[in-house]
N, C-alpha and C positions, 0 to 999 in steps of 0.2 A: 504493499499499500504506500503511495507517494505521500510525502510530507505535505505538499500542496493540496492534495485531497483531504488531509486530516484538518488542515487550516480552514478550508472551504466548509467542512462540516461544522467545525467549531464556530465559524462566524455565522452560519445559519442558526445555530443554537442561540447565539446572542440576540439575533433578530427576533426569534420566536419568544424568548423570555421577555424581552422588553415590551413586546406587544402584550403578552399576558399580564404582566405587572401594571401596565397603563390601564388596562381594561378593568383589573381587580381594584386598583386605587380610585379610578373614577375622574380624577381631576388633574393629576400630575402629568408632566411630559418628560421625555428623555431628550436632553440636549447632546448633540453630537459633537465630538472633538477628535478629529483626525490628527495624528502625530507621527513624526519620523524620528528614528534613533540615529545618531550621528555614526555609530559603528555599523549600522546595517538594519533594515527593516523598520517597524513602526507598529501602529495599531489604531484602533477606534475606541475611545473612551465615551461612554454614554452615561451621563449623570442625571439623575432624577430630580426634578424641581417642581415646586408647586402642588405637592401632593396633599391629600387629605388624610392618608394612613401612613405613608412613608415620609418621614421628614428628611432623610438624607440617604441616597442609595447610588450605587454605581454598578454597571454591567460592562466590564471591560474585556476587549479582545486585543490580543497581541500576537505578533509574528516578527520575531527578532532573530538576528543572526550575526556572525562575525567571528573574530578571534576570541577564544575562551580566555578570560583572565587568568593569570598565574594562580591567584588564590583559589579559584574554582578547580583548576587542574589538580592542585595539590589536595583538595577535598576529595576528589575522585580517585587519587593515587595514580594519576597520569603524569608521566614525565615529559613526553614529546608535546610539541605544540600542536594544536588541533582547533579547528573551527567548530562552532555549535550553531545549532538551530532550535528554537524553542517557540511553541505556539500554544495558546490557551485562552480560556474564558475564566474571569474571576468576578465574583459578585459578593458585595456585602450591602445589607439593608439595615437601616436604623429607623424604627418607627416612632411616631409621636406618642401613642398610648403605651405606658409601661406594661399593659397586659398583652401586647402584641410582642413576640420575641424578635431579637436580632437574629439574622441568619447569614451564613457564609457558604458559598459553594465555589469549587474551583475544579476545573479539569484541564489538563496540560500534557503536552507531548514534548520530548526533549531528545535530540540526537546529536551525535558528534561525527565528524567526517572520518574517524578512524573506526567506525562501526557500532559504537555504543549507542543504545536507544532505550527509552522506557516511556511509560505513562504514569500519571500520578493525578490525585485529585480527592474528592470527597464532598460531603455535605455535613455541616454541623449546626446545631441550634443552641442559641444563648438566651434562654428566657430570663427576664427580670424577676419574674415570679414563676416557680416551677409548678406546673399543674400535672399531677401524675398521669391522669387520663390522656392528656395531650401529648405528654412525653412517650407514653406507651404507643399511641397512634402513630407518632413521628417515627419511632424506631421500627415499628412493624412495616411502615412503608419503605424503609431502607432495607429491611430484611427481605421484603418481596423483591426489590430491586435487585439485591445480591444474588437471591436464589434462582433468579432467572438466568444467571450466568455461571454461577458456581456455588455449591451448597456450603462450601467452607468460607466464602468470602465474608459473610456477615460477621461471624465470631472473630475472624482474623482482623477485619478492618475496623470493627467496633472497638476492639482492644487497642488498635493502633491510634485511634481517634482519642480514646481516653488518656493515653500516655502522651500523645502529642499536644493536645489542647489542655495542658496542664500548666498552671501558673505556679512555677516551683517556688518561688519566694514568698508566695502567699499560702502554699500547700492546699490549693483548691483548683477544681477544674474551671475552665472558662465558662462552661455551660453544661448541657446534658450530653454533649458529645454528638456522635453520629457515626459516620464512616470515614476513614481516611486511608489512602494508599499511596505509595511512592516507589519510584523505580521498578515498576511492575513491567517485566519483560519475559515472563515465564511460559507465554503462550504466543501463537502467531500474532503479528501485528494487527491484522484485521479483526481478529477475535477480541483483542483487548481494546481496540478502538470502539467496538460495539458497546462494551461495557462502559467505557468513558462517556460515549454518546448518550447512552440510556441514563447515566448519572445526571448529565446535563438536562435531559428531557424530563426527569423526575423532579426537578427542582420546582418549576412553576406551579404544577398542581398541588404540591405538598405546601408550599409557603402560601399560596393564595387561599387555601383552605384555612390555614391558621390565622390569616389576616382576617377573614370573614367571621371566624368564630370568636375573635377577641376585639374587634374595632370599636364596638359599641359599648364596651365595659367602662364604667365610670371610674375615675381615679382622683386622688387627692394631691394637694401639694407636697405632702410628706412622701407620697409614692413616686412623684417626679424626682425628689431629691434622691431616693433610693435608686431610681433609673440612672441618674447621673453617677452615682457611685459604681454601679455595675458596669456603666459605659467606661468608667475609669480603669476598672480591671481589664476590660477589652483593650484599651489602649496599651496597658502595660504589657499584655501578652504580644500584641502585634509589634511593639517596638523593641521588646527585649528578647522574645523567644522565637518568633515566627520566621521560618527559614525562607518562605517565599518573599517576604519583605527584604530579607538580607540578600537573596539571590538577585532581585530586581535592582536594588541599589548598587550591588557589586558589579553588575553587568551594564551599568550606566542606563538602566531603564528610565522611563519617564516618572520623575518624583511625584508629580500631581496625581498621576494615575495609580501609582503604588500606594500612595497614602490617602487615596479616597475611602479607604476602609475605616478611617477614624471618624468617630461621631462628631455632630456639630457642637455639642456641649457635653462636657463631662465634669466630674468634680472628685476631689480627694479629701476626705474628712479625717483629720488626724486621729489615729487610734480608735476608728470607728467600730462599735459593736452594736448589733441590733438588740432590741429588747427581747428578753427571754420569752418564748412563746409566741412571738410576733410572726406574721407571714414572711417577713424578711429573714428572721432567723431560721424559720422552716426551710426556706430556699437555700440558704447558706449551708445547712446540715445535708443538703442533697447534691451539693457540688463536690462530689467525691468520685474517684475512679471505681470502675468495675461494678457499678449498679446494673442489675438486671432489669432494664426498663421494660423489656417484653413481658416479663412476669411480675411486675411490681404490683399490679392490682390483684 
């Protein structure tokens, strides 16, 4: 399968997702921002504005190539110089209502001219308030996705997400996880592309359902403050631990597109602890690795 065919498929997924999100929000629009990378390639950043449900969001497509930075070569254990090619779709959405969760999705393909290649990606959910029924439903959708391709995928990639989306300095997960996979090349390229493509196509129906379930929930100023604190944790993970952010910056990617994942407003309260027995405390207690969300109810 040609890399240009993979890029074309990913770009079609970007278009489809933007259409579905605009339709579900009802009032927002996507602004298009085409960009080029000095070292080779470019992309299309689509930023959501004027929404009634989504406060800030981005659905980004990129296709970049060129000389692989020395630091990246070293991380792969490669000594000789080599060019790289990478394409993918990356999404982060931050809602107005604290009862609507933050969501992230990414699918990507990477290759080097010496023959190395792989797929990566996943979907993970970051509720400001964890609702067990919705967490269970979310994970069931991801299990269904995985089972269509390989019965081992969900347990493998759910564990990978738990370990990856972990804020080590806080000893808490970023949210309720999901699935995460990286450097996947153990099957033919066209087979793994179908899994990555299906991951991308699963995103819109899952998130629009969660939007509709929660968009009309009432909320208080105190809950908005909690939302800002949880957004602060999201920022901490993305800037300290996220490998995609680091890769983008180290390969001279477009900074504005890379950092579109950050929320419009966040806060950090010194030594904050929610009141015992509060909904905030209950959520914090569920931000742990290895929770069996499928069987939580």
